[in-house]
Each structure stands twice: as structure tokens, then as C-alpha cells.
N, C-alpha and C positions, 0 to 999 in steps of 0.2 A: 503494500499500500504505499509505504514511504517513498519507494524508488518511483512509483507511478506519479506521485504528487510532485516530485522533484522534476520531472519531465513535462508538467503541466497538465496531468491528467485530473479531470474532475471525477474523483471516485465516489462522489456522492450520487451520481447519476448511474444507477445500476441498470437502467434501460439500454445504455449504449454498449455496443460491442467493443472490445479491445481494437479490433480492426478498423472500426469506424472512427473512433477516437484517434488512432494513429494516423488515418488518412485526414482528418480534420486538422490535426496539428502539424502534419508534415514530418512526422516520426516515423521512421523505418521500424517495422516490427522486430527485425533482427537487432537493431540498437536498442529497443525496450527490453528484449530478451538478455542481451549482454549486460544491461544496466541492472536488471534484477539479478542475474547471476552474480555479478561483481558485489551487490549487497549482501547476498547470501554468503558469498565466500569470505567476505570481510568479517562477518559475524562468526563464522564457523572457525576461522582461525583464531579470533579473539576467544572463543569458547572452548578451545581444545584443552580439556582438562584431563590429567592423568587417571582419574576414576570418576565413577558416577557419584560418589559421595562428594568429591572435589567439586564437580560441576553443580551438584545441588546447593553446596556451601556458597559458591560464587554467586549462584543465581539469587539466593536468599539475600546475602550481602548487597549485591548490586541493584536489584529490584524489589524485593519485599521489604527490607528494612527501611530504605527511604520512602516508600510508597505514601505514607500519611503526610509527610512534609511536602512531596510532589503535589498531592491532591489539595492540600490545604492552599498551596500557591495559587492553584487555578480558581479555587472557591472565593478568595479573596480578590482575584482580579475579576471576576465575574460579578461580584457584589459591588458594583460601581455606583449604586444609587439610581440607576436608570431602570424604570419598570420594565422596559423592553427586554432587559437582560434576565428577568425573574425566569422565563421558560428555560433558556439554556442552563440557567443555574439549577433549577429544579432537576432537569435531565442529568446533569453533572453529578449532582448529590445522589441520585439514584445509583448512577454508574459507580461512584466512588463506594457506596455501600455494597453493590454487587461484587466489585473488585476486592474489597476488604474480606468479605465472606468467602471468595473463591480463594484468596491467598491463605486464609485460615484453613480451608479444607485440604489445599495442598500440604500445608506445613503439618497438620495434625494426622491427616490419613494418607495421602499419596507418597510424599517424600520419605515417610518411615518404611512404607512398603518397598520403594525403588532402593532403598539402602540396602534392603535385604536381598541378596541375589536369589534369582529362582522364584519369587513370589508372583502369583498370579495377579498382574496389575492391568490386563487388558481392558476390562470393564471400567475401571476407575479412569484409565488414561483416555479411553472413548468419551466418557461423561464429561470430563474436564476439556477435552478438545471441542466437543459441542459448546461449552460454556465459552470458550475462546472465541468462537464464532459470534455468539449472542454479544459477547463484549465488543467486538469490532464493529458489529451493526449499531450498537449504541454509541460507540466513538464517532461513527459517520454521521448519526443523527444530530449529535451535539455540535460537530464541526459545521454541518449545513445551517443549523439555527444560530450559530454564533456568527458565521459569515453573513448571513441575512441581517442580524441586529447590528453588525458592524456597518453594513452598507446602509441599512435605514437610518443610522445615526451619523452619517457623514464622516465614518472612520473612528468615531469614539468606540472604544473597545479593542484598538490595535494591541494594547498591552495584555488584554484578556485573550486575544487570539494567539499572541505569542506564547503566553503561559499555557494555553490549551495545546498548542502545537507542541511544545516541549514535552507536555504529559503524554500526548498521543504517541510521539516517537518512543518515550520510555515504556508504554504499555505494549505497543507493536513490537519492540525489539525483545521484551520479556516474553511475550506470547511466541514470537518466532523461536527464540532460544529453547524455550520448552517444547514445542510442537515438532520443530524440524531437527533438534540436535538431541535435546535429553530424551524424549520419549522413544524415538527410533533406536538410541542406544540402549535403553533399559528393555526394550522389546528384543532386540538382537540377543542380549544376555539372557533373557528369559527363555528364548527358543533353544538355546544349547543344552 
């Protein structure tokens, strides 16, 4: 999602195909694929940990522990006194609560299972992967509502958008690390 945004894609419009957006923006589909692959490889290198336990510990340190502080920064930026921002703030508050619950489930249920080799974790991983999809959908809705507020107030809220974009990057990287790096690693170990 982040690579798409950097290339100018409006990821909030789910009705458009990638091919049609590439054509509209004059972006070669191969260039898009290369940009996405580069983003994935950059994260894979950064998250190449010697063990599953080390990967989980790094994930908790990098994303879970600073979560409340990151969320609070967005709440403060959205609470700018303009009533038009009440709807994005309400959406963000709901997302923040959902993420806090999701993080708690991972730390209390999933991560202890993942630390024990051979545990049957497929159903838990599937459930949390579905939650990841829901969380991304919430991020998209908040982003669209926030951009609409910024446009309607002649740019008031640029700081709020900046804070939200930082948070969105933070959450998307966390989801990517879990679904594309940690979960496959654990499933491979469980299959042995």
C-alpha cells in the first residue's frame, strides 16, 4: 500500500484496477512491480533475525511497545477543535482500540505459541491475518475521511494528515513483517 501511494496511486478507490491506474498515471506496470518488490526486500533484509523468538522480540520492541505513543500523536493532531474532524477522530479511536486488542491477542496468545516450535498455530495465524485485512480497510477509510476534511478546510489539518500518514506507515510495516516474514517462517517450522 505504501509503495502504491509513493507512486501516486489513490489506494482508497478500490473500484479501479491496478492496470487502469497505471495507465492513468503513466506508470509502467513493471516499474510498479519493481517498486513493490524493492519495498518488500528492504523490509525482509531489515527483519532477517536469527530465530523466531528474536524476530518476535524485535517486532514487539519496534511496533507493539511504541503503539500507544504513536496512536496518541494522531489523536492529538485530529483533535484540532474543528467539528469536521470529529468523524475521522471517531474512526481513528475505533481503529486504535481494535489495534490495541489485536496487539494484546498477539502477545498473549499467538506469540507464546510461535515461540514453541511445532505448535499448531495455523488457525490463529489465519484469524489474525483476517484481522490485518480489516485493519487495513479501517486505515483506508480514515485516510479518505481525513483527506476530505483537509480539502474542505483549505488545508487545515495538514499536521493531522502528516501524523496519520506516519501512523499508517507504522501499522502497515508491522502488518507486513507479521504476514510476510514472521508467519511464513513459523508455518515452515511447523511443517517440519
